[in-house]
Structure formats: structure tokens, C-alpha cells
C-alpha positions as a Markdown table, in Angstrom:
| # | Residue | x | y | z |
|---|---|---|---|---|
| 1 | Unk | 132.1 | 189.0 | 96.8 |
| 2 | Unk | 131.3 | 188.8 | 100.5 |
| 3 | Unk | 129.0 | 191.8 | 100.2 |
| 4 | Unk | 126.9 | 190.1 | 97.5 |
| 5 | Unk | 126.6 | 186.9 | 99.4 |
| 6 | Unk | 125.6 | 189.0 | 102.5 |
| 7 | Unk | 122.9 | 190.7 | 100.4 |
| 8 | Unk | 121.7 | 187.4 | 98.9 |
| 9 | Unk | 121.2 | 185.9 | 102.4 |
| 10 | Unk | 119.6 | 188.9 | 104.0 |
| 11 | Unk | 115.8 | 188.5 | 104.4 |
| 12 | Unk | 115.2 | 192.3 | 104.4 |
| 13 | Unk | 116.7 | 192.5 | 101.0 |
| 14 | Unk | 114.6 | 189.6 | 99.8 |
| 15 | Unk | 111.4 | 191.2 | 101.1 |
| 16 | Unk | 112.4 | 194.5 | 99.5 |
| 17 | Unk | 113.0 | 192.9 | 96.1 |
| 18 | Unk | 109.8 | 190.9 | 96.4 |
| 19 | Unk | 107.8 | 194.1 | 97.2 |
| 20 | Unk | 109.4 | 196.0 | 94.3 |
| 21 | Unk | 108.5 | 193.1 | 92.0 |
| 22 | Unk | 104.9 | 193.2 | 93.1 |
| 23 | Unk | 104.6 | 196.9 | 92.8 |
| 24 | Unk | 106.2 | 196.9 | 89.3 |
| 25 | Unk | 103.9 | 194.1 | 88.2 |
| 26 | Unk | 100.8 | 196.1 | 89.4 |
| 27 | Unk | 102.1 | 199.2 | 87.5 |
| 28 | Unk | 102.7 | 197.2 | 84.3 |
| 29 | Unk | 99.2 | 195.7 | 84.6 |
| 30 | Unk | 97.6 | 199.2 | 85.0 |
| 31 | Unk | 99.6 | 200.5 | 82.0 |
| 32 | Unk | 98.4 | 197.7 | 79.9 |
| 33 | Unk | 94.9 | 198.0 | 81.1 |
| 34 | Unk | 94.6 | 201.8 | 80.5 |
| 35 | Unk | 96.4 | 201.6 | 77.1 |
| 36 | Unk | 94.1 | 198.8 | 76.0 |
| 37 | Unk | 90.9 | 200.7 | 77.0 |
| 38 | Unk | 92.1 | 203.9 | 75.4 |
| 39 | Unk | 92.9 | 202.1 | 72.2 |
| 40 | Unk | 89.4 | 200.3 | 72.2 |
| 41 | Unk | 87.6 | 203.6 | 72.9 |
| 42 | Unk | 89.1 | 205.4 | 69.9 |
């Protein structure tokens, strides 16, 4: 339990999860964007 509280309070872990969230959101947007345009083109 101490390990999890250490991870929850570590700013490096928070920035890493924040960066991963931003990257995954950008990837999801581009997947949606390309699939939408491929479907409209057909």
C-alpha cells in the first residue's frame, strides 16, 4: 500500500500519466478522423 501512495504523490508519475493521456487522446482523434473520411469517401 505504501508503494501505491508513493506513486500517487510522485509528480513524475503524474506528468507521465498526463502525457500518456494526451497522446492517447490525439491517437483516438486521428483514428476517428481518418475512419470518418474514409467512410465518407466511399
